[in-house]
C-alpha positions in Angstrom: 43.3 153.8 113.7 42.2 154.6 110.2 41.1 152.0 107.6 44.2 152.5 105.4 46.8 152.3 108.2 48.4 149.0 108.8 48.3 148.0 112.5 51.5 148.0 114.4 53.0 144.7 115.5 51.5 145.0 119.0 48.1 145.9 117.7 47.8 142.8 115.5 46.2 140.7 118.3 43.4 143.2 118.6 42.9 143.3 114.8 39.9 141.2 113.9 41.4 140.2 110.5 44.7 139.0 111.9 44.9 135.2 112.3 47.5 133.9 114.7 49.2 130.9 113.2 49.6 127.7 115.2 53.0 126.3 116.1 52.5 123.4 113.6 51.9 125.9 110.8 55.0 127.9 111.9 57.1 124.7 111.8 55.8 123.8 108.3 56.7 127.3 107.0 60.1 127.1 108.6 60.8 123.8 106.9 59.9 125.4 103.5 62.9 127.8 103.9 65.6 127.6 101.3 68.3 127.7 104.0 67.1 124.5 105.6 67.5 121.3 103.6 64.3 119.6 102.8 65.9 116.2 102.6 67.6 115.0 105.7 69.1 112.2 103.6 71.5 114.7 102.0 73.6 114.7 105.2 73.7 110.9 105.3 74.5 110.4 101.6 77.5 108.2 100.8 80.3 110.1 99.1 79.9 110.3 95.4 81.4 107.7 93.1 83.4 110.3 91.3 85.0 111.5 94.5 85.8 108.0 95.6 87.3 107.3 92.1 89.5 110.4 92.5 90.7 109.3 95.9 91.5 105.8 94.6 93.5 107.2 91.7 95.4 109.6 93.9 96.3 106.7 96.2 97.4 104.5 93.2 99.5 107.3 91.8 101.2 107.7 95.2 101.9 104.0 95.4 103.4 103.8 91.9 105.4 107.0 92.4 107.4 105.2 95.1 109.7 107.5 97.0 108.6 110.5 94.8 105.1 110.2 96.2 106.0 111.0 99.8 105.7 114.3 101.7 109.5 114.4 102.1 109.9 114.4 98.3 107.4 117.3 98.1 109.3 119.2 100.9 112.7 118.7 99.1 111.1 119.8 95.8 109.7 122.9 97.4 113.1 123.6 98.9 114.6 123.5 95.3 111.9 125.9 94.1 112.2 128.3 97.1 116.0 128.4 96.9 115.9 129.3 93.2 118.0 132.5 92.7 119.7 132.2 96.0 123.2 131.0 96.9 121.7 127.8 98.4 120.1 126.8 95.1 122.9 124.4 93.9 123.1 122.7 97.3 119.3 122.1 97.3 119.5 120.8 93.8 122.3 118.4 94.6 120.6 117.1 97.7 117.4 116.5 95.7 119.1 114.8 92.8 121.2 112.6 95.2 118.0 111.4 96.9 115.5 111.2 94.1 117.3 111.5 90.8 116.0 113.6 87.9 112.4 114.8 88.5 109.5 114.1 86.1 107.5 117.3 86.4 108.1 120.1 83.9 108.2 122.9 86.5 111.1 121.4 88.4 113.0 120.5 85.2 112.7 124.1 84.0 114.1 125.3 87.4 117.0 122.8 87.1 118.0 124.3 83.7 119.2 127.3 85.8 121.8 125.1 87.6 125.4 126.0 87.2 126.3 122.4 87.2 126.7 121.3 83.6 125.7 117.6 84.3 122.5 118.8 86.0 121.7 121.1 83.2 122.2 118.5 80.5 120.3 115.9 82.4 117.3 118.2 82.9 117.5 119.1 79.2 117.6 115.4 78.1 114.6 114.7 80.4 112.6 117.6 78.9 113.5 116.3 75.4 112.2 112.8 76.2 108.8 114.2 77.4 108.3 116.9 74.7 105.9 114.7 72.5 103.6 114.1 75.4 103.4 117.8 76.5 100.5 120.1 75.7 100.7 123.1 73.4 101.1 125.6 76.2 103.7 123.5 77.9 105.7 123.2 74.6 105.4 127.0 74.3 106.8 127.5 77.8 109.7 125.1 77.1 110.4 126.9 73.8 110.5 130.3 75.5 112.8 129.0 78.2 115.1 127.3 75.7 115.3 130.5 73.6 116.4 132.5 76.6 119.0 129.9 77.5 120.3 129.8 73.9 121.1 133.5 74.2 122.5 133.3 77.7 124.6 130.1 77.7 128.3 130.5 77.1 129.4 126.9 76.9 129.6 125.6 73.4 128.4 122.0 74.3 125.4 123.2 76.2 124.5 125.7 73.5 124.5 122.9 70.9 122.2 120.8 73.2 119.8 123.7 73.6 119.7 124.3 69.8 119.0 120.6 69.2 116.2 120.7 71.8 114.7 123.8 70.1 114.8 122.1 66.7 112.9 119.1 68.2 110.1 121.5 69.2 
């Protein structure tokens, strides 16, 4: 072996400059690795206060939501959204409205504006009008766009007037 050549793995034991590390040194080096946590207390940490606060708020919202906070409500609401554009849409809307009444969320209200039932349409429009002041700028923009499309496509005079009134409010 020449002076400049590095000894192979098997020749290291015969190399006079190679120092074999003890098992305790190997363990210390292994614990310095970035993949292994240095603090074992990280695994035993209690959940953060922020996470606990979110969980409590989520539970309180469900409690105050009443029947609208259940999984059945979410399932029926999803059925309304999934049936949008299909022949089953009006049946899904009717079933939802009979059980839970007019929804509170903007997404479902905008879908209900596509209902062929005039009462459902006007109810959803009235609910949107009530909540317009509390909506964000992007939500107001979305509502305005939807109402402009409806203004052009609605044929009934009464519903057209209601849509124009809602647009003026925006």
